[in-house]
VOGU-3710 file (C-alpha; in Angstrom, 3 decimals, decimal comma):
1> msiylhvgqc> 31,697/84,841/-54,683  34,242/83,011/-52,563  35,829/83,472/-49,152  39,537/82,650/-48,886  40,810/81,007/-45,695  44,561/81,344/-45,101  45,497/79,054/-42,202  48,818/78,677/-40,410  52,143/80,326/-41,140  52,374/78,988/-44,689
11> gvqvgeefws> 48,771/79,857/-45,572  49,066/83,390/-44,156  52,311/84,080/-46,027  50,861/82,799/-49,294  47,831/84,972/-48,583  50,095/88,013/-48,250  51,522/87,445/-51,737  48,109/86,593/-53,207  46,291/89,692/-51,948  49,232/92,042/-52,450
21> kiskysdedk> 49,386/91,076/-56,124  45,641/91,530/-56,547  45,597/94,880/-54,749  47,929/96,368/-57,369  45,275/96,222/-60,083  42,003/95,903/-58,187  41,107/99,578/-58,712  41,257/99,280/-62,479  39,462/95,963/-62,741  35,916/96,262/-61,384
31> vvrnnlwthg> 35,201/92,542/-61,761  38,151/91,610/-59,547  37,267/94,281/-56,981  33,613/93,230/-56,766  34,547/89,566/-56,346  37,400/89,815/-53,859  36,989/92,898/-51,670  34,377/93,492/-48,980  31,973/96,285/-49,933  32,733/99,272/-47,723
41> gdgepqamfi> 35,217/97,166/-45,770  38,086/99,693/-45,758  40,566/97,451/-47,550  39,165/94,274/-46,034  39,447/91,292/-48,413  36,989/88,415/-48,701  39,405/86,366/-46,645  40,467/85,199/-43,185  44,047/85,087/-41,885  44,180/82,427/-39,176
51> daerkvvrkv> 47,134/81,270/-37,101  47,585/79,883/-33,614  50,584/82,200/-33,181  50,063/85,916/-33,623  53,553/86,934/-34,774  53,182/85,859/-38,421  49,835/87,636/-38,866  51,190/90,804/-37,256  54,302/90,671/-39,442  52,177/90,340/-42,578
61> arstkraktg> 49,952/93,203/-41,410  52,978/95,474/-40,921  54,477/94,422/-44,243  51,312/95,159/-46,225  50,948/98,500/-44,442  54,512/99,532/-45,357  53,897/98,473/-48,957  50,794/100,722/-49,002  48,673/98,029/-50,664  45,555/99,125/-48,801
71> lnvmnssvtt> 45,124/95,561/-47,530  43,592/95,378/-44,036  44,814/92,083/-42,572  44,093/92,559/-38,852  40,363/93,132/-39,362  40,204/89,729/-41,032  42,411/87,762/-38,632  42,020/85,301/-35,757  45,011/84,369/-33,587  45,765/82,829/-30,171
81> rrgcgsnfam> 48,635/82,921/-27,680  50,353/79,651/-28,539  51,150/77,490/-31,535  50,353/73,871/-32,319  53,855/72,382/-32,177  53,866/70,751/-35,652  51,209/68,411/-34,313  48,020/67,711/-36,270  46,221/66,624/-33,106  46,850/69,962/-31,392
91> gfnylprvim> 45,535/71,926/-34,348  42,534/69,654/-34,810  41,399/69,123/-31,220  43,194/71,645/-29,010  41,389/74,920/-29,621  42,770/77,693/-27,370  41,037/80,981/-26,709  41,504/83,851/-29,097  43,442/87,057/-28,508  41,014/89,940/-28,302
101> gddvikgnna> 41,455/92,818/-30,736  40,064/96,312/-30,866  37,944/95,383/-33,860  35,961/92,703/-32,011  32,275/93,449/-31,537  30,766/92,139/-28,313  27,107/91,428/-27,595  25,833/92,461/-31,023  24,507/89,763/-33,305  23,241/92,103/-36,026
111> fgqyvvders> 23,516/91,401/-39,744  27,134/91,341/-40,900  28,578/91,552/-37,394  30,007/88,940/-35,089  30,118/88,118/-31,407  33,520/87,040/-30,074  34,635/87,403/-26,462  37,425/86,150/-24,234  35,656/82,799/-23,775  35,562/82,059/-27,502
121> smldacleri> 37,768/79,257/-28,798  39,777/79,635/-31,984  37,220/77,544/-33,878  34,211/79,470/-32,552  35,842/82,790/-33,385  36,661/81,694/-36,926  33,201/80,313/-37,623  31,532/83,458/-36,264  33,657/85,786/-38,340  33,230/83,609/-41,430
131> rakverldaf> 29,459/83,776/-40,920  29,645/87,577/-40,834  31,570/87,623/-44,114  29,141/85,211/-45,764  26,158/87,352/-44,771  27,738/90,446/-46,334  27,952/88,842/-49,766  25,297/89,379/-52,419  26,035/85,949/-53,908  28,002/83,359/-51,922
141> sgfigvhssg> 29,431/80,279/-53,651  31,972/78,652/-51,362  35,338/78,570/-49,638  38,924/78,391/-50,850  41,300/77,105/-48,172  45,071/77,624/-48,242  47,516/75,966/-45,818  50,316/73,433/-45,495  49,927/69,759/-44,643  53,167/69,229/-42,727
151> ggtgagfgar> 52,705/71,440/-39,659  50,218/71,760/-36,819  47,943/74,749/-37,334  47,688/74,390/-41,105  47,351/70,607/-41,194  45,224/70,241/-38,072  43,106/73,365/-37,810  42,830/73,668/-41,602  41,351/70,168/-41,719  39,039/70,884/-38,768
161> lcqelndiyp> 37,798/74,067/-40,416  37,070/72,248/-43,673  35,141/69,595/-41,764  33,084/72,138/-39,813  32,269/74,209/-42,910  31,077/71,065/-44,651  28,493/70,597/-41,895  27,448/74,255/-41,630  27,408/75,142/-45,354  26,680/71,807/-47,110
171> tayrlwniit> 25,710/73,424/-50,443  28,824/75,635/-50,688  31,840/74,327/-52,565  35,103/73,738/-50,689  38,243/74,031/-52,805  41,322/73,381/-50,674  44,884/74,324/-51,635  47,434/72,247/-49,733  51,166/72,988/-49,765  53,063/69,763/-49,132
181> pytqgesptq> 56,499/69,677/-47,432  59,812/68,721/-49,000  60,342/64,973/-49,254  63,690/65,281/-47,466  61,852/66,429/-44,382  60,948/69,589/-42,515  59,592/67,990/-39,324  59,837/64,483/-37,787  56,037/64,319/-37,687  55,291/65,690/-41,166
191> hynqllsist> 54,290/62,294/-42,600  51,737/61,751/-39,831  50,419/65,279/-40,293  50,026/64,760/-44,041  48,304/61,425/-43,539  45,774/62,781/-41,055  45,226/66,139/-42,741  44,764/65,021/-46,355  42,534/62,086/-45,364  40,281/64,368/-43,288
201> ihesadaivl> 40,072/67,061/-45,964  39,459/64,470/-48,673  36,252/63,494/-46,900  34,988/67,106/-46,669  36,352/69,065/-49,652  35,101/69,011/-53,246  38,626/69,278/-54,669  42,197/69,486/-53,375  44,942/71,312/-55,263  48,354/69,978/-54,238
211> fnnddigkkt> 51,360/72,311/-54,386  54,457/70,160/-53,946  57,502/72,072/-52,709  59,758/69,565/-54,473  58,149/70,437/-57,825  58,383/74,183/-57,202  62,113/73,810/-56,587  64,647/75,010/-54,068  63,890/78,718/-54,098  63,606/81,261/-51,327
221> mkninetiad> 60,462/81,111/-49,223  59,219/84,304/-50,832  59,732/82,870/-54,326  57,785/79,749/-53,383  54,921/81,800/-51,957  54,869/84,003/-55,061  54,749/80,938/-57,323  51,799/79,484/-55,421  50,027/82,866/-55,409  50,532/83,228/-59,183
231> nmismylpvt> 49,033/79,775/-59,746  45,997/80,614/-57,617  45,451/83,994/-59,275  45,664/82,462/-62,748  43,103/79,756/-61,949  40,573/81,472/-59,653  40,189/85,025/-60,920  37,357/85,889/-63,343  37,713/84,955/-67,021  35,885/86,266/-70,062
241> tlsppsggis> 34,687/82,761/-70,910  32,484/82,656/-67,787  31,478/86,331/-67,665  27,844/87,303/-68,380  27,267/88,077/-72,090  25,511/91,301/-71,105  28,678/92,579/-69,472  27,216/92,546/-65,962  29,089/91,834/-62,750  30,534/88,336/-62,516
251> tgpepwemir> 29,627/86,359/-59,397  32,946/84,520/-59,523  31,927/81,031/-60,698  35,472/80,076/-61,749  36,456/77,894/-58,734  33,140/76,025/-58,798  33,284/75,482/-62,570  36,887/74,329/-62,214  35,818/71,677/-59,707  33,075/70,447/-62,022
261> svapipslkl> 35,436/70,324/-64,980  38,587/68,826/-63,443  37,167/66,701/-60,600  34,164/64,980/-62,236  34,365/61,983/-59,886  34,071/62,773/-56,137  36,623/60,131/-55,140  39,270/61,464/-57,563  39,740/65,061/-56,494  43,521/65,635/-56,212
271> lqtrhlvedn> 44,639/68,310/-58,669  47,988/69,727/-59,828  48,662/73,099/-61,457  51,305/74,622/-63,714  51,640/78,299/-64,611  53,515/79,788/-67,583  53,859/83,535/-68,142  55,592/85,615/-70,819  56,595/89,167/-69,922  57,510/90,124/-73,488
281> snnplvwekl> 53,926/90,669/-74,653  55,024/92,468/-77,835  56,697/89,356/-79,188  54,517/88,221/-82,146  55,385/84,607/-81,345  54,499/84,855/-77,644  51,638/82,342/-77,802  53,693/79,871/-79,819  56,415/80,121/-77,166  53,953/79,531/-74,336
291> trsligqfph> 52,278/76,556/-76,000  55,653/74,959/-76,741  56,576/75,382/-73,075  53,253/73,773/-72,165  54,448/70,522/-73,717  57,257/70,360/-71,171  54,880/70,695/-68,226  53,951/66,992/-68,337  57,318/65,324/-69,074  56,634/62,385/-66,795
301> vrstgtscis> 53,338/61,294/-68,322  54,498/59,075/-71,151  57,552/57,657/-69,390  55,667/56,548/-66,271  52,347/55,558/-67,818  50,499/58,322/-65,972  47,044/59,094/-67,342  45,271/62,442/-67,452  41,715/62,112/-66,124  40,790/65,712/-66,930
311> alcvcrgigk> 42,475/69,076/-67,416  41,589/72,749/-67,562  43,714/75,313/-69,393  43,318/79,065/-68,726  44,785/81,601/-71,173  44,964/85,222/-70,009  45,871/88,433/-71,820  44,417/87,361/-75,176  43,443/90,918/-76,068  46,596/92,616/-74,762
321> gsspnpglie> 49,102/94,202/-77,140  48,815/94,717/-80,855  47,022/91,489/-81,731  45,153/92,157/-84,992  42,550/89,484/-84,372  42,159/88,207/-80,770  39,223/86,012/-81,821  41,343/84,135/-84,327  44,149/83,705/-81,787  41,635/82,309/-79,298
331> kklkvfiyyi> 40,324/79,729/-81,762  43,814/78,569/-82,732  44,886/78,356/-79,085  41,898/76,246/-78,091  42,552/73,717/-80,845  46,312/73,563/-80,237  46,051/73,276/-76,441  43,349/70,621/-76,697  45,516/68,359/-78,826  48,632/68,972/-76,726
341> iksyncvkwn> 46,947/67,778/-73,537  44,902/65,121/-75,335  48,111/63,535/-76,622  49,326/62,996/-73,064  47,373/59,849/-72,427  43,896/61,085/-71,467  41,689/58,316/-70,085  39,282/56,824/-72,616  36,276/56,713/-70,281  36,013/60,510/-69,924
351> pfpidvwmdh> 34,243/61,860/-73,063  35,157/65,508/-72,279  38,616/65,470/-70,650  39,779/68,946/-71,761  38,353/72,404/-71,078  39,863/75,737/-72,173  39,036/79,185/-70,758  40,052/82,550/-72,165  40,379/85,978/-70,571  40,731/89,185/-72,596
361> rnhrksisvc> 41,530/91,551/-69,721  44,692/93,588/-69,614  46,895/91,066/-67,777  50,226/89,532/-68,719  50,009/86,817/-71,356  49,958/83,482/-69,545  48,815/79,879/-69,815  47,871/77,899/-66,700  46,922/74,238/-66,504  45,074/72,424/-63,722
371> anltssghyi> 45,178/68,675/-64,250  43,797/65,614/-62,507  46,559/63,055/-63,052  46,705/59,453/-61,901  50,222/60,170/-60,595  48,501/61,687/-57,550  47,837/58,115/-56,490  51,589/57,440/-56,393  52,090/60,480/-54,196  49,425/59,263/-51,781
381> egiidksrlm> 51,026/55,831/-51,661  54,287/57,504/-50,650  52,570/59,199/-47,709  51,006/55,894/-46,668  54,295/53,971/-46,835  56,285/56,535/-44,839  53,561/56,941/-42,217  53,032/53,182/-41,932  56,723/52,646/-41,211  56,568/55,112/-38,327
391> fdsgaylhwy> 53,191/53,856/-37,096  54,239/50,205/-36,958  57,253/51,175/-34,856  55,093/53,305/-32,535  57,114/56,457/-33,196  55,670/59,713/-31,813  52,200/58,224/-31,265  52,107/59,512/-27,693  52,363/63,086/-29,027  49,046/62,568/-30,793
401> srygvenedf> 47,183/60,536/-28,183  47,853/63,382/-25,709  45,499/65,530/-27,789  42,837/63,008/-28,676  44,127/61,279/-31,829  44,338/57,559/-31,122  45,520/54,529/-33,078  42,044/54,010/-34,541  42,165/57,478/-36,060  45,432/56,598/-37,782
411> kqsfeilqrv> 43,983/53,327/-39,083  40,956/55,146/-40,471  43,224/57,635/-42,249  45,236/54,775/-43,732  42,030/53,228/-45,068  40,798/56,491/-46,600  44,037/57,266/-48,406  44,442/53,664/-49,552  41,025/53,907/-51,220  42,174/57,118/-52,900
421> adgyrdagk> 45,366/55,473/-54,189  43,436/52,422/-55,418  40,905/54,674/-57,145  43,616/56,468/-59,105  45,248/53,169/-60,021  41,944/51,832/-61,382  41,158/55,090/-63,204  44,299/54,787/-65,315  43,535/51,273/-66,559
//
């Protein structure tokens, strides 16, 4: 079982969409409920909502209450009295004290409870409450982080949290979902924040899923958050392929198995996802339509020489509708999907580049792909080039040195990401 960590404004808002969608069918799907909701937690999810400013968390809490989703956000939140000013250094090193809530337990270190008082820093409070959630679980596997890379709390504190959890829980997996800013710019320091955040997380996480706002398109903020939430739900929720044959309760191995399948080399761990869904489930040609659309999800591969290191495809809703033979559909889908992705320039050195999972539960028919593409190296090179231009001119460096991030820290981040870019370039040869 996993614990989700929604950090910063972006991470918290994505978390709202993610958990609101799940709450709509959690009562009818015991596997989902057992994996994602705290036992006896009164609507408390296996998640943390963390932000340096309290207003976003409170807004999400009010919104979920009005929607009557049953989601208890405040009992799983940690906030402070001030933000991090779109500054990685503030989020990473400046750790203000938490705002006390009525749900905080003082002076009791019993099983499943936590000790947080007015002297606790944001980091201490988060780690203590995470520990309490871990101890409640019957089977704990790892963490799934969600935040942006262009701001302060998400980029800085999200990276710090990943680093700390790596030290405290070395055997747990860490799957980090990073939402990257628009290329045109959202903040004058976003390139620095991306450089420092992704390089730090790359050293501590087992895999990083990149959600590029430019790829999602110019939609409303809610549409973007819904798109990211749909991608996460399609990839991380239980599937029939990995469920126990006896029909017992799944322990939620999907994120861990995804890491093993799509990020087989520790130095090449940047992943990209695509999600296709068809609402007209009664259409007899629904799967043909989805697989044809799948071809268009990698239009840049052949034209740019991008290679596919590995890919995972998840098909949901196989048994939904009037399908006369779901088993036959599953077999045909596996073969067809394998050859579609295989044709898009899979690297020769990986003997098993493609994996396909199926889920027969009563969800909408959908196909989702998580791929490890060498084009991630080009994206990293773009971050390096833009950050280097600012760094060489000395722009904004005093904002970071004020909070403990010096020139040597920047140089180390440049070196880490350059190794990542070089690794992807070599992998595609």
